[in-house]
C-alpha positions in Angstrom: 88.1 69.7 143.4 88.5 68.6 140.0 87.3 71.1 137.5 85.7 68.3 135.2 83.8 65.6 135.6 85.8 61.9 136.4 83.7 59.3 135.0 83.6 56.0 137.1 84.1 52.6 135.2 82.6 49.5 137.1 84.7 46.4 135.4 83.5 44.2 138.4 80.0 43.3 138.5 79.2 43.2 142.8 76.1 42.7 144.2 74.8 45.3 145.5 72.7 43.8 148.0 75.3 41.8 149.6 78.2 41.9 151.2 81.5 39.6 151.8 82.0 41.5 154.5 81.4 44.8 156.2 82.4 48.2 153.2 82.7 45.3 150.6 80.3 43.8 148.2 80.3 40.5 146.7 81.6 39.7 143.6 79.9 37.5 141.3 80.6 36.4 137.7 78.1 37.2 135.2 77.9 33.3 133.7 78.9 29.9 135.7 80.9 28.7 132.3 82.9 31.4 131.9 84.7 29.7 135.7 87.5 27.6 133.7 90.2 28.0 137.0 92.2 24.6 137.7 90.4 21.5 138.8 93.3 19.5 139.8 96.6 20.1 140.9 98.2 22.6 143.8 97.1 26.0 143.7 98.3 29.2 145.2 97.1 32.0 145.3 98.1 35.6 145.6 98.2 37.6 148.0 95.2 39.8 147.8 93.1 37.2 148.2 95.1 34.7 150.4 96.3 36.8 152.7 96.0 35.8 156.0 98.3 32.6 154.2 100.7 34.0 152.3 102.7 31.1 150.3 100.1 28.5 151.4 99.8 25.7 148.7 96.3 24.3 148.0 96.4 20.8 146.7 92.8 20.2 144.6 92.9 16.2 145.5 92.0 16.6 148.8 88.4 17.9 149.6 89.1 20.1 152.6 91.5 21.5 150.6 89.1 22.4 147.3 86.6 23.7 150.7 89.0 26.4 151.9 90.4 27.5 148.1 86.8 28.0 147.0 85.3 29.0 150.4 88.9 32.0 150.3 88.5 32.8 146.7 84.5 33.6 147.1 85.0 35.2 150.4 88.2 37.5 148.6 87.8 38.0 144.9 87.7 41.6 143.6 87.4 40.8 139.8 85.7 38.4 137.9 89.3 37.6 136.6 90.5 36.5 140.3 86.9 34.2 139.8 87.6 33.0 136.8 90.9 31.8 137.5 91.0 30.0 140.7 87.3 28.7 140.4 85.7 25.6 138.1 82.6 25.5 137.4 81.6 21.9 138.1 84.3 21.9 140.7 81.9 24.3 142.4 78.7 23.3 141.9 79.4 20.2 143.1 80.9 21.9 146.8 78.3 24.8 146.6 76.4 22.8 149.4 79.3 22.2 151.7 80.5 25.6 151.4 81.2 27.6 154.3 80.3 31.0 153.0 79.3 35.3 154.8 75.8 35.1 154.1 76.1 37.6 151.7 78.2 36.3 149.6 75.8 32.7 149.3 72.8 34.7 148.4 74.7 36.6 146.0 75.5 34.0 144.1 72.3 32.3 144.0 70.0 34.9 143.4 72.9 35.4 140.1 72.6 31.6 139.2 70.1 28.9 139.4 71.8 25.7 139.4 73.6 26.9 143.0 70.3 27.5 144.1 69.3 23.9 143.3 72.1 22.6 144.5 71.5 23.8 147.5 68.1 22.5 147.8 69.1 18.8 146.6 
């Protein structure tokens, strides 16, 4: 097929043991401090993150909309850049106990970040 061995590169920290859905590994930010997305205002997610409600605007002043945005990004992120662009560290920690996430997503993030384990236990 190919005469040369092609080197594979991995630009996304992915959980090898956890999936966001069958066949899709969870992407986890290496450091919560890297999450510097908006904490207020209105956010429109790109198609690859919010494919089921294209063009929908999330008003971050509305608690339910914030939950929806965070659940969507955590489930659908394909790169750490997606996470960093749309999630805020302090907001994520505050919302963590309320987020409805697939078991694999929750477990991957809690395995990596003690602050989220503590928030879930509180």
